[in-house]
C-alpha positions in Angstrom: 0.0 0.0 0.0 1.4 3.4 -1.0 2.1 6.2 1.4 -1.0 8.2 0.3 -3.2 5.2 0.9 -1.7 4.8 4.3 -2.3 8.4 5.1 -5.9 8.1 3.9 -6.5 5.0 6.0 -5.0 6.9 9.0 -7.3 9.9 8.2 -10.4 7.6 8.3 -9.3 6.3 11.7 -8.6 9.8 13.1 -12.0 11.0 11.8 -13.8 8.2 13.6 -11.7 8.8 16.7 -12.7 12.5 16.7 -16.4 11.6 16.1 -16.4 9.0 18.9 -14.7 11.4 21.3 -17.3 14.1 20.5 -20.2 11.7 21.0 -18.6 10.4 24.2 -18.5 14.0 25.5 -22.2 14.4 24.6 -23.1 11.1 26.3 -21.2 12.2 29.5 -23.0 15.5 29.5 -26.4 13.8 29.0 -25.9 11.8 32.2 -26.3 14.9 34.3 -29.7 15.6 35.7 -32.0 17.2 33.2 -33.8 20.5 33.7 -37.1 18.6 33.5 -36.0 16.3 36.3 -34.8 19.1 38.5 -38.1 21.0 37.9 -40.2 18.0 38.8 -38.2 17.4 41.9 -38.5 21.0 43.0 -42.2 21.0 42.4 -42.6 17.9 44.5 -40.4 19.4 47.3 -42.4 22.6 47.2 -45.7 20.8 47.3 -44.6 18.8 50.3 -43.3 21.9 52.1 -46.5 23.8 51.3 -48.7 21.0 52.5 -46.7 20.6 55.7 -47.1 24.4 56.3 -50.8 24.3 56.0 -51.2 21.1 58.1 -49.2 22.8 60.8 -51.3 25.9 60.5 -54.5 23.9 60.7 -53.4 22.1 63.8 -52.5 25.3 65.5 -55.8 26.9 64.5 -57.8 24.0 65.8 -55.8 24.1 69.1 -56.5 27.8 69.4 -60.2 27.4 68.5 -60.5 24.6 71.1 -58.9 26.8 73.7 -61.1 29.8 72.9 -64.3 27.6 73.0 -63.3 26.1 76.3 -62.6 29.5 77.7 -66.0 30.8 76.4 -67.8 27.8 77.9 -66.1 28.4 81.2 -67.0 32.1 81.2 -70.6 31.3 80.2 -70.9 28.8 83.1 -69.5 31.4 85.4 -71.9 34.1 84.1 -75.0 31.9 84.7 -73.8 30.3 87.9 -75.2 33.0 90.0 -71.8 33.3 91.8 -71.0 36.6 90.1 -73.1 39.4 91.5 -70.9 42.5 91.0 -72.5 44.5 88.1 -69.1 45.6 86.7 -67.7 42.1 86.9 -70.8 40.8 85.1 -70.4 43.4 82.4 -66.8 42.6 81.9 -67.6 38.9 81.8 -70.3 39.5 79.1 -67.8 41.6 77.0 -65.2 38.8 77.4 -67.7 36.2 76.2 -68.7 38.4 73.2 -65.0 38.9 72.3 -64.4 35.2 72.6 -67.3 34.6 70.3 -66.0 36.9 67.7 -62.6 35.4 67.8 -64.2 31.9 67.6 -66.0 32.9 64.4 -62.8 34.3 62.9 -60.9 31.1 63.8 -63.7 28.9 62.3 -63.3 30.8 59.0 -59.5 30.4 59.2 -59.8 26.7 60.0 -62.1 26.3 57.0 -59.6 28.1 54.7 -56.8 26.0 56.1 -58.8 22.8 55.5 -59.3 23.8 51.9 -55.6 24.6 51.5 -54.7 21.2 53.0 -57.0 19.4 50.6 -55.6 21.3 47.6 -52.1 20.7 49.0 -52.6 17.0 49.2 -53.9 16.9 45.6 -50.9 19.0 44.4 -48.5 16.8 46.4 -50.0 13.6 44.8 -49.8 15.1 41.3 -46.3 16.3 41.8 -45.1 13.0 43.2 -46.7 11.1 40.3 -45.0 13.5 37.8 -41.6 13.1 39.6 -42.0 9.3 39.5 -42.7 9.3 35.8 -39.8 11.7 35.0 -37.4 9.8 37.2 -38.3 6.5 35.5 -37.7 8.0 32.1 -34.4 9.5 33.3 -33.2 6.2 34.7 -34.1 4.4 31.5 -32.1 7.0 29.5 -29.2 6.6 31.9 -29.1 2.8 31.4 -29.0 3.4 27.6 -26.4 6.1 27.9 -24.2 4.0 30.2 -24.3 1.2 27.6 -23.4 3.6 24.8 -20.6 5.0 26.9 -19.1 1.6 27.4 -19.4 0.8 23.6 -17.8 4.1 22.7 -14.9 3.5 25.2 -14.3 0.1 23.8 -14.4 1.3 20.2 -12.0 4.2 21.0 -9.6 1.7 22.6 -9.6 -0.4 19.5 -9.2 2.6 17.2 -6.2 4.0 19.2 -4.6 0.6 19.1 -5.2 0.4 15.3 -3.9 3.9 14.8 -0.6 3.1 16.5 -0.1 0.3 13.9 -1.2 2.5 11.0 1.4 5.2 11.9 4.4 2.9 12.0 4.9 2.4 8.2 4.2 6.0 7.3 7.3 8.1 6.3 8.1 10.6 9.1 8.1 13.6 6.8 4.7 12.7 5.4 3.4 12.1 8.9 4.6 15.6 9.9 2.9 17.1 6.9 -0.3 15.2 7.7 -0.3 16.4 11.3 0.4 20.0 10.2 -2.4 19.8 7.6 -4.8 18.2 10.1 -4.3 21.1 12.5 -4.9 23.7 9.7 -7.9 21.9 8.1 -10.1 21.2 11.1 -8.9 17.6 11.5 -9.4 16.6 7.8 -6.0 16.5 6.0 -6.4 13.8 3.4 -9.4 13.4 1.1 -10.2 11.1 -1.8 -11.2 11.9 -5.3 -14.5 10.6 -6.6 -15.9 11.2 -10.0 -13.2 13.8 -10.6 -14.2 15.8 -7.5 -12.4 16.5 -4.2 -14.4 14.9 -1.4 -13.3 17.7 1.0 -14.7 20.7 -0.9 -16.5 18.9 -3.8 -14.8 21.0 -6.4 -13.5 19.5 -9.7 -9.9 18.2 -9.8 -8.0 18.6 -13.1 -7.1 15.5 -15.0 -3.4 16.4 -14.6 -3.7 16.4 -10.8 -5.7 13.2 -10.9 -2.9 11.6 -12.9 -0.2 12.9 -10.5 -2.2 11.5 -7.5 -2.5 8.1 -9.3 1.3 8.0 -9.6 1.7 8.5 -5.8 2.7 12.2 -5.9 1.7 14.5 -3.1 -0.9 16.8 -4.7 -3.1 19.3 -3.0 -6.6 20.3 -3.9 -6.8 23.8 -5.5 -10.0 24.5 -3.7 -9.6 23.4 -0.1 -5.8 22.8 0.0 -6.1 19.3 1.4 -3.9 16.4 0.3 -5.5 14.3 -2.4 -5.6 10.5 -2.4 -6.7 8.2 -5.2 -9.7 6.0 -4.6 
């Protein structure tokens, strides 16, 4: 096999190595938690926190309402017990009972509101938890697939790097240096083939003279993209 063919073979290997490394980087990035998963988890956490807040508020309101009602009952019993005879004390007791009654009504409204919020919170928590479960299941499934692809890519890259080492050995050092230099300047693509009279790097026509030179093993560069031409 001529030097140009060896370089072209190496170019194909290097191209695949570059593609596999790029895909491996993508696969690694995709293994991070997605915005959808983070959003679903945040929604579930917020729903749980909100529900807990309203449950605590409802408990506190019920305790306060119970305390107010017990105090009002005690004051009523005292008012009608006949033991309080002082007019001012009776008036103060009646005012206290009225105030307790007003506060009891306020608390009953607050309790009702809290009960509604707890009910809505339970529904939101259930919905958020179900959504999170679905999103997590899909994410885990994707992770399994991505891990498998990562392993395949790693194995393929290992084989390619081993193959590349063997491909480099028979190539003339000067041609190898030119190849490396060209690869740096041409975005990784240094050697291209000629098909149907066209350069496969830029797809411009190649003159018959250059095609003949390439066929004779000479180092010829495309007039369009400047890459090294290789016979097919």
